[in-house]
C-alpha positions in Angstrom: 27.6 10.5 5.7 26.4 12.9 3.1 27.2 10.7 -0.4 26.0 6.6 -0.5 27.9 4.8 -3.4 26.4 1.3 -4.7 27.3 -1.1 -6.7 25.3 -2.9 -8.6 22.6 -1.0 -7.8 19.9 -2.3 -9.5 19.8 -5.7 -7.8 16.6 -6.2 -5.4 18.1 -5.6 -2.5 20.4 -3.1 -3.4 17.8 -0.5 -4.6 15.2 -0.5 -1.9 18.7 0.7 0.5 19.4 3.4 -2.2 15.8 4.5 -2.2 16.0 4.0 1.9 19.2 6.7 1.6 17.0 9.1 -1.4 14.1 9.4 1.0 16.7 10.4 4.0 18.0 13.2 2.3 20.9 11.4 1.4 23.2 11.8 -2.3 23.1 8.4 -4.1 24.7 6.9 -7.2 26.0 4.0 -8.1 26.7 1.4 -11.0 24.9 -1.8 -12.1 26.3 -4.2 -14.8 23.2 -3.2 -17.1 20.2 -0.1 -17.6 16.3 -2.1 -15.8 13.2 -0.9 -15.1 14.8 -0.3 -11.5 17.5 1.5 -12.4 15.5 4.0 -14.4 12.7 4.2 -11.4 16.7 5.0 -9.6 16.8 7.4 -11.4 13.9 9.4 -11.4 13.9 9.4 -7.7 17.3 10.9 -7.5 20.2 8.6 -8.0 22.8 9.4 -10.9 23.9 5.3 -12.4 26.2 4.5 -15.2 26.9 1.4 -16.6 30.7 0.7 -17.3 32.7 0.2 -15.1 35.1 2.7 -15.0 36.5 5.2 -12.2 36.1 8.5 -14.4 32.5 7.7 -13.5 32.0 8.2 -10.5 30.5 11.8 -9.5 33.1 13.9 -8.0 31.0 14.4 -4.7 31.3 10.4 -4.2 35.2 10.2 -4.4 35.2 12.2 -1.3 36.1 9.3 1.5 35.0 11.3 4.6 31.8 11.8 3.4 30.9 8.6 1.5 30.2 5.0 2.2 30.8 2.6 -0.4 28.1 -0.2 -0.6 27.8 -3.4 -2.6 27.5 -7.2 -3.1 28.9 -10.3 -3.1 28.3 -11.1 -6.0 30.4 -7.8 -7.4 34.1 -9.5 -8.9 36.9 -8.6 -6.7 38.9 -7.8 -10.0 36.0 -4.6 -10.4 38.1 -1.4 -10.7 35.7 0.6 -9.6 35.4 -1.5 -6.2 39.1 -1.5 -6.9 39.4 2.6 -6.0 38.0 2.7 -3.4 39.2 0.2 -1.1 42.3 1.5 -2.6 41.5 4.5 -1.0 40.3 4.1 2.0 36.8 4.7 1.8 34.3 2.8 4.4 32.8 0.2 2.3 30.2 -2.1 3.8 28.5 -5.1 2.1 25.0 -4.5 1.7 23.9 -7.4 5.1 26.0 -5.1 6.7 24.2 -1.8 6.1 21.0 -3.4 6.2 22.0 -4.7 9.6 23.0 -1.6 11.0 19.3 -0.4 10.4 18.1 -3.3 12.7 19.7 -2.3 15.3 17.9 0.9 14.8 14.1 -1.2 14.8 11.7 -3.3 15.6 13.4 -5.7 13.4 11.2 -8.4 11.5 13.4 -10.7 10.0 12.1 -13.6 6.8 14.7 -16.4 6.6 14.4 -19.5 4.4 15.7 -21.7 1.5 12.2 -20.4 -0.3 9.0 -18.4 0.3 11.1 -15.5 2.3 9.9 -13.0 -0.8 7.0 -13.8 -0.6 6.0 -14.7 3.1 7.9 -11.3 4.3 5.6 -9.2 1.2 2.1 -9.9 3.1 3.5 -9.3 6.7 4.8 -6.6 5.2 1.1 -6.1 3.5 -0.8 -6.5 7.0 1.1 -4.5 8.9 0.7 -1.1 6.3 -3.0 -1.2 5.8 -4.0 -1.7 9.2 -3.8 0.1 12.2 0.1 -0.6 13.8 2.0 0.4 9.9 6.0 -0.6 9.7 8.5 0.5 7.0 10.1 -2.7 5.2 12.5 -3.7 2.8 11.6 -6.1 0.4 13.1 -8.6 -1.8 10.3 -8.6 -4.5 8.8 -5.1 -6.1 5.1 -5.5 -4.3 2.5 -4.8 -6.4 0.1 -3.1 -4.6 2.5 -0.7 -4.0 5.0 -0.7 -6.7 8.0 -0.6 -5.2 10.7 -2.9 -2.1 10.6 0.0 -0.2 7.5 0.7 2.3 8.4 4.1 4.9 6.2 4.8 8.1 6.3 8.4 9.7 4.6 6.1 12.8 5.8 2.7 13.2 9.8 1.5 13.6 8.8 -2.1 13.2 10.6 -2.8 9.8 10.0 -5.7 8.3 13.7 -7.1 6.1 13.9 -9.7 3.5 16.7 -12.4 5.5 19.0 -13.7 2.6 21.0 -16.6 3.2 23.6 -16.5 0.6 26.7 -15.4 2.0 25.8 -15.6 5.4 24.0 -11.7 5.3 21.7 -12.6 7.3 24.0 -13.0 10.2 24.6 -9.6 10.7 21.2 -8.9 11.5 19.0 -7.9 15.1 16.5 -9.6 14.7 12.9 -8.8 17.5 11.0 -11.4 15.2 12.7 -13.5 12.8 10.2 -16.4 10.9 12.3 -18.7 9.3 9.7 -21.0 6.6 12.1 -23.6 5.7 16.1 -25.0 5.7 16.4 -26.8 2.2 20.3 -26.9 1.8 21.0 -24.5 -1.4 24.3 -22.4 -1.5 26.3 -25.7 -1.2 28.9 -23.6 -3.5 29.6 -21.5 -0.3 28.1 -23.9 2.2 29.7 -26.9 1.0 27.6 -29.1 2.7 24.5 -29.4 4.3 24.8 -29.7 7.5 26.9 -25.7 7.5 23.9 -24.8 5.6 21.9 -26.2 8.4 24.3 -24.3 11.2 24.1 -21.1 9.4 20.8 -20.8 10.2 21.1 -22.1 13.4 23.2 -19.0 14.5 21.1 -16.7 12.7 17.4 -17.8 15.6 21.0 -17.6 18.4 20.8 -13.3 16.7 16.8 -12.8 17.7 16.8 -10.3 20.5 16.0 -11.3 24.0 12.9 -10.8 24.7 11.6 -11.5 21.0 9.7 -14.3 19.2 10.8 -16.2 16.7 8.1 -18.6 14.4 9.5 -21.8 12.4 7.5 -23.7 9.6 6.3 -27.0 11.8 8.8 -29.0 9.0 11.7 -27.0 10.1 13.5 -29.6 12.3 16.8 -27.6 13.7 17.1 -27.4 17.4 17.0 -23.3 17.7 19.4 -20.9 20.3 17.9 -19.3 21.2 18.2 -16.1 24.0 16.7 -15.8 27.0 12.3 -15.2 27.0 12.5 -15.4 23.3 9.3 -16.8 22.7 9.8 -19.6 20.2 5.6 -20.9 18.0 5.8 -23.2 15.1 3.7 -22.4 11.8 1.9 -24.8 9.5 -0.2 -24.4 6.6 -1.9 -27.2 4.5 -1.6 -30.5 6.2 -3.5 -32.9 3.6 -5.3 -32.5 -0.3 -7.8 -30.1 -0.9 -9.4 -29.5 -3.8 -12.3 -29.4 -5.8 -14.2 -27.3 -2.9 -13.6 -30.5 -0.2 -13.2 -29.3 2.8 -9.5 -30.2 3.9 -9.0 -30.4 8.2 -5.1 -30.5 9.5 -3.6 -33.8 10.1 -0.8 -33.2 11.0 2.3 -36.6 10.6 2.9 -38.2 14.3 6.8 -37.3 14.2 5.8 -33.3 13.6 5.7 -31.0 16.5 1.9 -29.3 17.0 1.9 -26.2 14.9 1.0 -23.2 17.5 -1.0 -21.2 13.9 -2.5 -23.0 11.3 -4.8 -23.2 8.9 -8.0 -25.2 9.0 -10.7 -25.9 6.9 -8.9 -25.3 3.6 -11.7 -24.5 0.7 -9.8 -24.9 -2.9 -12.2 -24.4 -6.0 -14.2 -22.1 -8.4 -10.4 -20.1 -8.6 -10.3 -19.3 -4.7 -8.9 -20.3 -1.6 -10.8 -19.6 1.6 -9.6 -20.8 5.2 -9.9 -20.3 8.9 -6.9 -18.9 10.6 -6.1 -20.7 13.6 -4.1 -19.4 17.2 -3.2 -20.1 20.3 -6.8 -19.1 21.6 -8.6 -18.1 18.8 -10.4 -19.2 15.3 -10.4 -16.1 12.6 -12.7 -17.5 9.6 -12.9 -16.8 6.2 -10.0 -15.9 4.8 -9.2 -15.2 1.5 -6.6 -15.7 -0.2 -5.3 -12.1 -2.9 -3.4 -14.5 -4.6 -5.2 -17.8 -4.5 -2.4 -20.7 -5.0 -2.0 -23.3 -2.3 1.8 -22.8 -2.3 0.4 -19.3 -0.8 -1.8 -21.0 2.7 1.5 -21.8 5.0 3.2 -18.0 3.4 -0.3 -16.5 4.6 -0.2 -18.4 7.8 3.1 -17.2 8.8 2.7 -13.4 7.8 -0.7 -13.6 9.9 1.3 -15.0 12.5 3.2 -12.1 13.0 0.8 -10.2 12.2 -1.2 -11.4 14.8 0.8 -11.4 17.2 1.6 -7.0 16.1 -1.9 -6.3 16.9 -3.8 -6.7 13.3 -6.9 -7.3 14.3 -9.5 -10.2 13.2 -11.5 -7.8 10.2 -7.7 -6.2 9.0 -5.9 -9.9 8.6 -9.3 -10.7 6.6 -8.7 -7.2 4.3 -5.0 -7.6 4.3 -5.0 -11.2 2.7 -8.1 -10.1 0.7 -5.8 -7.1 -1.0 -2.4 -8.9 -1.1 -1.9 -8.8 -5.1 1.6 -10.2 -4.5 5.3 -9.9 -5.9 6.0 -9.0 -9.1 7.3 -12.7 -10.3 6.3 -14.6 -7.2 3.1 -16.5 -8.6 2.9 -13.9 -11.1 0.0 -14.0 -13.8 0.5 -12.4 -16.5 -2.3 -13.9 -18.1 -5.6 -15.5 -16.7 -8.3 -16.5 -18.7 -10.9 -19.2 -19.4 -8.6 -21.4 -22.1 -5.1 -19.6 -21.5 -2.8 -19.0 -18.5 0.9 -17.6 -18.4 2.8 -17.3 -15.3 6.2 -16.1 -13.9 8.0 -17.2 -10.9 11.2 -17.3 -9.4 11.3 -20.4 -8.4 14.6 -21.8 -8.7 15.3 -24.1 -6.6 13.6 -28.2 -7.1 11.3 -27.7 -4.1 10.0 -24.5 -5.1 9.7 -25.8 -8.7 7.9 -28.6 -7.3 5.1 -26.2 -5.1 5.2 -23.8 -8.4 4.1 -26.9 -10.8 2.1 -28.8 -7.7 0.3 -25.9 -7.4 -1.3 -25.5 -10.5 -1.9 -28.8 -11.0 -4.4 -28.4 -8.3 -5.7 -24.7 -9.5 -5.8 -26.4 -13.4 -6.4 -30.4 -12.5 -7.8 -30.7 -16.6 -5.3 -28.5 -18.3 -1.9 -28.9 -20.4 1.0 -27.6 -18.2 3.6 -26.6 -20.3 7.2 -25.0 -17.5 9.7 -23.3 -19.3 13.3 -23.7 -16.7 16.1 -21.7 -16.7 19.0 -23.2 -14.2 20.2 -20.8 -12.3 24.4 -21.2 -11.6 26.6 -24.0 -12.9 26.7 -25.2 -8.5 23.2 -24.8 -8.0 22.8 -27.0 -11.3 26.1 -29.7 -9.9 24.7 -30.3 -6.7 20.3 -30.5 -7.5 20.1 -31.7 -11.6 18.4 -34.8 -10.0 16.3 -33.4 -8.0 15.1 -30.6 -10.4 14.7 -33.7 -12.8 11.8 -35.4 -10.9 10.1 -31.9 -9.8 9.9 -30.8 -13.6 8.4 -34.7 -14.7 6.1 -33.4 -12.9 4.7 -30.8 -16.0 3.3 -32.5 -18.7 5.6 -30.6 -20.8 8.9 -29.2 -20.2 10.8 -26.4 -22.2 15.0 -26.1 -20.6 17.1 -22.8 -21.7 20.9 -22.7 -21.0 21.8 -22.0 -17.9 22.3 -18.8 -16.4 25.8 -18.3 -14.6 25.1 -15.5 -12.6 28.8 -15.0 -10.7 30.2 -17.8 -11.9 32.2 -18.8 -14.5 31.5 -22.4 -16.7 32.0 -25.8 -15.2 33.2 -28.7 -17.7 30.4 -31.2 -17.8 27.6 -29.3 -16.6 24.4 -28.1 -18.5 20.8 -28.3 -19.0 20.8 -32.0 -21.1 22.1 -32.8 -17.3 18.6 -32.0 -15.5 16.9 -32.9 -19.8 18.6 -36.4 -19.7 16.6 -37.1 -16.4 13.0 -35.3 -17.1 10.1 -38.0 -18.0 7.7 -36.2 -19.3 6.1 -36.8 -22.3 7.2 -33.8 -24.3 10.6 -32.7 -23.6 13.6 -30.3 -25.0 16.1 -26.9 -24.8 15.6 -25.0 -26.5 18.3 -21.8 -26.9 17.5 -18.7 -25.0 16.8 -16.3 -28.2 15.4 -19.2 -29.6 12.4 -19.7 -27.3 9.6 -17.8 -28.4 9.9 -18.9 -31.5 9.8 -22.7 -29.7 6.2 -21.7 -28.2 3.3 -23.0 -30.1 0.4 -21.0 -29.3 -1.6 -23.9 -30.3 -0.3 -26.0 -27.5 -0.5 -23.8 -24.9 -3.2 -23.5 -22.0 -1.4 -23.3 -19.3 2.5 -21.8 -18.9 5.0 -21.8 -16.5 8.0 -19.5 -16.6 10.6 -20.2 -13.9 14.1 -19.4 -13.4 16.1 -16.6 -11.0 18.1 -15.4 -14.5 17.4 -13.6 -17.7 14.4 -15.4 -18.4 12.5 -12.8 -17.0 12.8 -11.4 -20.1 11.2 -13.2 -21.7 7.9 -13.0 -19.8 6.2 -10.4 -22.3 8.0 -11.5 -25.8 6.3 -15.0 -25.1 3.2 -13.4 -24.0 2.7 -11.1 -26.6 3.0 -14.4 -28.8 -0.1 -16.2 -27.1 -1.9 -13.2 -27.4 -1.5 -12.0 -30.8 -3.6 -13.7 -33.7 -1.3 -14.4 -36.1 
C-alpha cells in the first residue's frame, strides 16, 4: 500500500507504526481525539492529522481504497463515523496488532509481554542491543529518553523489539523469535472475564514462539508454557531478598519456585545507586550499575540483559548499556530530584505495579514522607481491584485520589474512587477533583511525591512541578 490511515494515530503504539511507514516513504494521515506533543511531532515528520471525527477531513488520496490501508485500535468506538465510512466502502481495515504481527513475520522479533514491566523491559532490551555491536529495530510502548522516540530503526539488524500488549488479545497476532513474560497478574477482566481466561491467553502466546526460538519467563510466572519443538525455555529472577543501606543481598529462592537460569546477585542499594552482579548459566558479569536506580528495575534489567546476552552482547556492552539507560517517559520518571524534594511520574495502573513503585520509593527514601497521587484507570479495573488498590496505596504516608479516568468505558453505577479511599489505612487521605489537584498540593508537606496512573493525570505533572518549585 502507498497510503496508511490511522484512526487513533496519537496512541503510543499507533504512533510508532505511523513513524515506521513514514520512514519507509509511505503517505501517512490520521485522526485522533486530542492534539498532543506526540501528534505534533508526527505532523513535523510528515503525517497529516486532524482532531474531529469528520469524513470530510480525510485527505482525498486516503479515500483511494486500492492503495490505502486503514489501521485502528480496539479503543475506537464502533460508531466512529470515519471507521464506518471505511467499512461501508470496502477498504482493508486492520487492527494495529495485526499490522505489527505482519511485521514480526519478516523479522527476528523479540516480543515482551506481561501484566507489568513490559515497557521498561522492552526499552532496556532495545537500548542494550542498539548501543552494542548487535543493533536492533524497536516498536516501544513508551518514549525512550535516550532517543526521544518510541521507534528505533536499523540498517544492519533484523532483530526487532516489540512490546506485546495483552489487551484485546493483541499479542496473539505476533510471531516471536524470542519472547519474554514478565508477569501474569490478572488484568483486563472486562475483556477476559476470568483470571483463568487471562492466564490461558499467555499460555497461547507461548505457543506462538517460533520453532527453535527462545522463551524467557520471570521465575514466579506460574503458567506451564505450550511451546513448539526445540524452543529453549529459561527462567530469570531479579531481587530475592531485602537489600538496603549498602548491605549485600544474596539470592535465596523460595523452595517451590523454579531455579532461575539468570539472576541478580550481590545486590547493593544505597547512596542513590543500585549495583549488582548478573549471573548467567556459565558466567557472572560483575558490577552492573542501574541507570535508573530503583529496586523494581533490577528484575527488568535481568530480563533485558538475558535477552541481550543470548544475542551476543558482550559483558562490557552490558555494563555500558545498563549504566547509560535513561528510562522511558512515565516509567518511574524523575522530574525533581534534590536532597529536599523528589517528584516522580509513573504509569502504574495495576495494584501490583503500584505496590512495586511505592515499595521501591520507601526503600530509596526510607526517612522521607511519601505522598502518592493516584488516578484509577477504567471503571471495570477499579471494580475488580479496588481492595487491592487500597492495600497498595496504604503503604504510602499520604494518599490523594482523583476520579476515575474512563478511557473507552461508560460510567458504571456505584463504582468510583471513593471505593478505594474508604479502605485506605494511611493516616492522611483525601479525594479531590482533577482540576483541583494542583491547589491541593501543599509544597510544605511534600518530601517525596509520586504521581501515578495511566489516564490524563500526566497532564498535571508539569503544573504540580511548577508549584513545587515556585517561591510563593
